[in-house]
C-alpha positions as CSV (number, residue, x, y, z in Angstrom):
1,X,8.4,0.5,-3.5
2,X,6.0,2.4,-1.1
3,X,3.8,4.7,-3.3
4,X,4.6,8.3,-2.0
5,X,1.4,9.9,-1.8
6,X,-1.0,7.0,-1.0
7,X,1.2,4.7,1.6
8,X,-1.6,3.9,4.3
9,X,1.4,5.0,6.6
10,X,1.5,8.5,5.2
11,X,-0.6,10.2,7.8
12,X,-1.8,13.5,6.3
13,X,-2.5,16.3,8.4
14,X,-5.0,17.7,6.1
15,X,-5.1,21.2,7.5
16,X,-1.1,21.7,7.6
17,X,0.4,21.7,4.1
18,X,3.8,22.4,5.7
19,X,3.9,19.0,7.2
20,X,2.4,17.5,3.9
21,X,5.3,19.0,2.1
22,X,7.9,17.6,4.9
23,X,6.3,14.1,4.4
24,X,6.6,14.3,0.5
25,X,10.1,15.5,0.9
26,X,11.1,12.9,3.5
27,X,9.5,10.0,1.3
28,X,11.3,11.3,-1.6
29,X,14.6,11.3,-0.2
30,X,13.8,7.8,1.3
31,X,13.0,6.6,-2.2
32,X,16.3,8.2,-3.2
33,X,18.4,6.2,-0.6
34,X,16.6,3.1,-1.5
35,X,17.9,3.8,-5.4
36,X,21.2,4.5,-4.0
37,X,21.7,7.6,-5.6
38,X,23.1,10.8,-4.1
39,X,21.4,14.6,-4.3
40,X,24.1,15.1,-7.4
41,X,23.1,12.1,-9.0
42,X,19.7,12.9,-8.6
43,X,20.0,16.7,-9.6
44,X,21.7,15.3,-12.9
45,X,18.8,12.8,-13.8
46,X,16.0,14.9,-13.1
47,X,17.5,18.4,-14.6
48,X,16.8,20.3,-11.2
49,X,19.8,21.9,-9.8
50,X,21.6,20.2,-6.5
51,X,20.5,23.4,-4.6
52,X,17.0,22.5,-5.5
53,X,17.4,18.9,-4.7
54,X,18.9,19.8,-1.4
55,X,16.3,22.4,-0.5
56,X,13.5,20.0,-1.2
57,X,14.9,17.3,1.2
58,X,15.8,19.5,3.7
59,X,13.2,22.6,3.9
60,X,10.5,21.2,1.7
61,X,10.7,23.5,-0.4
62,X,10.2,23.0,-4.2
63,X,8.3,24.4,-7.4
64,X,5.6,21.7,-8.6
65,X,7.7,21.5,-12.0
66,X,10.7,20.5,-10.1
67,X,8.6,18.3,-7.8
68,X,7.5,16.4,-10.9
69,X,11.0,16.2,-12.6
70,X,12.2,14.5,-9.5
71,X,9.3,12.4,-9.5
72,X,10.1,11.1,-13.1
73,X,13.8,10.4,-12.0
74,X,12.6,8.4,-9.1
75,X,10.0,6.6,-10.8
76,X,7.2,7.9,-8.9
77,X,5.1,9.6,-11.3
78,X,2.0,7.2,-10.9
79,X,1.1,9.2,-7.6
80,X,0.1,12.3,-9.2
81,X,-2.4,10.8,-11.4
82,X,-4.8,10.3,-8.9
83,X,-4.4,14.1,-7.5
84,X,-7.4,16.2,-8.1
85,X,-9.5,13.5,-9.6
86,X,-13.4,13.4,-9.5
87,X,-15.4,10.7,-8.3
88,X,-18.0,9.3,-10.9
89,X,-21.3,8.8,-9.0
90,X,-23.8,6.4,-10.1
91,X,-26.5,7.8,-7.5
92,X,-27.4,10.0,-5.3
93,X,-26.9,7.7,-2.1
94,X,-23.3,7.3,-3.5
95,X,-23.0,11.0,-3.1
96,X,-24.8,11.0,0.8
97,X,-23.0,7.9,1.7
98,X,-19.5,10.0,1.0
99,X,-20.5,13.0,2.5
100,X,-21.5,11.3,5.7
101,X,-18.3,9.3,6.1
102,X,-16.3,12.7,5.3
103,X,-18.4,14.2,8.2
104,X,-18.0,11.4,10.3
105,X,-14.2,11.5,9.8
106,X,-14.1,15.4,10.4
107,X,-15.7,14.8,13.7
108,X,-13.0,12.3,14.7
């Protein structure tokens, strides 16, 4: 199954949090449909209210805690383990190379 946060097709607009939220909501909905469960079933399995599940899928609005509860119900928690991780560098050259690569990427 596709990884919600790290799928190569997941085109993040780094400067638009709403678009990121909408893409996450769409992928969660897609995952729910692949598992052949309804919004009501997801609400029961996750412990998140039906209204919150519906609002998440339709408006991409949800608390972090509820998003995590839905991720557990959809068996999609591994993706969260890579958020906000720090890179362990072995040399200053690695830091410089990464910084240069990021600058080039931003210039595109």
